[in-house]
C-alpha positions as CSV (number, residue, x, y, z in Angstrom):
1,M,-20.3,-2.4,4.6
2,A,-17.1,-3.9,3.5
3,T,-14.9,-7.0,4.0
4,I,-11.1,-6.9,4.5
5,A,-10.7,-8.2,0.9
6,Q,-12.8,-5.3,-0.3
7,V,-10.7,-2.9,1.7
8,R,-7.5,-4.3,0.1
9,T,-9.0,-4.3,-3.3
10,G,-10.3,-0.7,-2.9
11,M,-6.8,0.5,-1.8
12,A,-5.3,-1.3,-4.7
13,G,-7.8,0.4,-7.0
14,V,-6.7,3.8,-5.7
15,L,-3.0,3.0,-6.2
16,D,-3.7,1.6,-9.7
17,N,-4.1,5.2,-10.8
18,I,-0.4,5.7,-10.5
19,T,1.0,5.3,-14.1
20,G,3.4,2.4,-14.5
21,L,2.9,1.0,-11.0
22,R,1.8,-2.6,-10.9
23,V,-0.5,-3.1,-7.9
24,Y,-1.3,-6.4,-6.2
25,P,-4.1,-6.6,-3.6
26,R,-2.4,-9.6,-2.0
27,W,1.1,-11.3,-2.2
28,P,1.6,-12.4,-5.8
29,N,3.4,-15.5,-6.9
30,T,5.6,-13.3,-9.1
31,V,6.3,-9.6,-8.9
32,N,6.8,-7.3,-11.9
33,V,8.3,-4.0,-10.7
34,P,7.8,-1.3,-9.9
35,A,5.1,-2.8,-7.7
36,A,2.9,-2.0,-4.7
37,I,1.8,-5.0,-2.7
38,V,-1.2,-4.4,-0.4
39,K,-1.4,-6.8,2.6
40,R,-3.1,-7.0,6.0
41,A,-0.7,-6.2,8.8
42,G,-2.6,-7.4,11.8
43,S,-6.0,-8.6,12.9
44,P,-9.0,-6.4,12.5
45,S,-10.5,-4.9,15.7
46,R,-13.8,-3.4,16.6
47,T,-13.6,0.3,17.3
48,T,-17.2,0.9,18.4
49,L,-20.3,-1.1,19.4
50,S,-22.1,0.1,16.3
51,G,-20.1,-2.0,13.8
52,N,-17.1,0.1,13.0
53,W,-13.9,-1.8,12.5
54,R,-10.2,-1.0,12.1
55,V,-7.6,-3.0,10.2
56,N,-3.9,-2.2,9.6
57,I,-2.8,-2.5,6.0
58,E,0.8,-2.4,4.8
59,I,1.8,-1.2,1.4
60,T,5.1,-2.5,0.2
61,I,6.7,-0.7,-2.7
62,A,9.2,-2.8,-4.6
63,V,11.6,-1.6,-7.3
64,Q,14.4,-3.2,-9.2
65,L,17.7,-3.5,-7.2
66,V,20.4,-3.5,-9.8
67,D,22.1,-0.2,-8.8
68,L,21.6,1.3,-5.3
69,D,21.4,4.9,-6.5
70,R,18.8,4.1,-9.1
71,A,16.8,2.0,-6.7
72,Q,16.8,4.9,-4.1
73,A,15.8,7.4,-6.8
74,A,12.9,5.1,-7.9
75,L,11.7,4.7,-4.3
76,D,11.9,8.4,-3.6
77,E,9.3,9.1,-6.3
78,Y,6.8,6.8,-4.5
79,I,7.5,7.8,-1.0
80,S,7.3,11.6,-1.7
81,P,4.2,13.3,-0.2
82,T,3.4,14.9,-3.5
83,G,3.8,14.2,-7.2
84,A,2.5,12.0,-10.0
85,K,3.9,8.8,-8.4
86,S,3.2,9.6,-4.8
87,I,1.5,6.8,-2.8
88,I,0.4,9.3,-0.2
89,A,-1.1,11.7,-2.7
90,A,-3.0,8.8,-4.4
91,L,-4.4,7.6,-1.0
92,E,-5.4,11.2,0.0
93,S,-7.3,11.6,-3.3
94,D,-9.8,8.9,-2.2
95,E,-9.7,8.2,1.5
96,T,-12.8,6.0,1.2
97,L,-10.9,3.6,-1.0
98,G,-13.7,3.5,-3.6
99,G,-16.4,3.5,-1.0
100,N,-14.9,0.6,1.1
101,A,-13.7,2.7,4.1
102,E,-15.0,5.4,6.4
103,Y,-11.6,7.0,6.5
104,I,-7.9,6.1,6.6
105,L,-4.9,7.2,8.7
106,I,-1.7,7.2,6.8
107,G,1.4,6.3,8.8
108,E,5.1,7.0,8.2
109,W,7.3,5.2,5.7
110,G,9.6,2.6,7.1
111,E,13.3,2.5,6.3
112,D,14.3,1.4,2.8
113,E,15.5,-2.2,2.8
114,G,16.2,-5.1,0.6
115,L,13.6,-7.9,0.3
116,A,13.8,-11.2,-1.5
117,I,10.6,-12.3,-3.2
118,N,10.8,-15.7,-4.9
119,D,14.6,-15.5,-4.7
120,V,14.8,-12.1,-6.5
121,D,16.2,-9.1,-4.5
122,Y,14.3,-5.9,-4.6
123,A,14.6,-2.5,-2.9
124,T,11.5,-1.8,-0.8
125,A,9.8,0.7,1.4
126,K,6.7,0.0,3.5
127,L,3.9,2.3,4.5
128,P,1.4,1.4,7.2
129,V,-2.2,2.6,6.7
130,E,-4.9,2.2,9.3
131,V,-8.3,1.7,7.7
132,H,-11.6,2.3,9.5
133,F,-14.6,0.6,7.9
134,L,-18.1,-0.8,8.5
135,A,-18.4,-4.5,8.4
C-alpha cells in the first residue's frame, strides 16, 4: 500500500543512487543542477476493482545552460538507456521504487528544451513514467 507522495519519494530514492545528481521529489524553491525533479503529471486512476492504481509521474532533468554543446552533452548522459548516469538504467534497477510500486512503465524522453526555474534558464529533458501501485 502506498500514497502518491510515497511513490514520488520512492522514485526519488532510486534516482538518488546516480552520483552527482540532486533529486527533488517535488518542485523545489531553488534548484542545484544537475537535478532530477519528480512530479505528478496527471490524476491517479483506478486500474482494477481490487485496489490497483496508476499515476503518471514526470521526471525533469535540468542541467546548466551556459553553453549549448555542454548542456546537450550533459543531458545525453542522463537520457542514455545505459551507463552510470542513466535515468532509465536506475529505474530499471528497482521497478518497485523501494517497495512503493507494483511495477512501472517507462515512456520516451521528450525533446530537449529550455526551462526557466526561478528566473534561471536550464536545459531540460522530461521522461514520463507510468507507476502502478496499491493504495
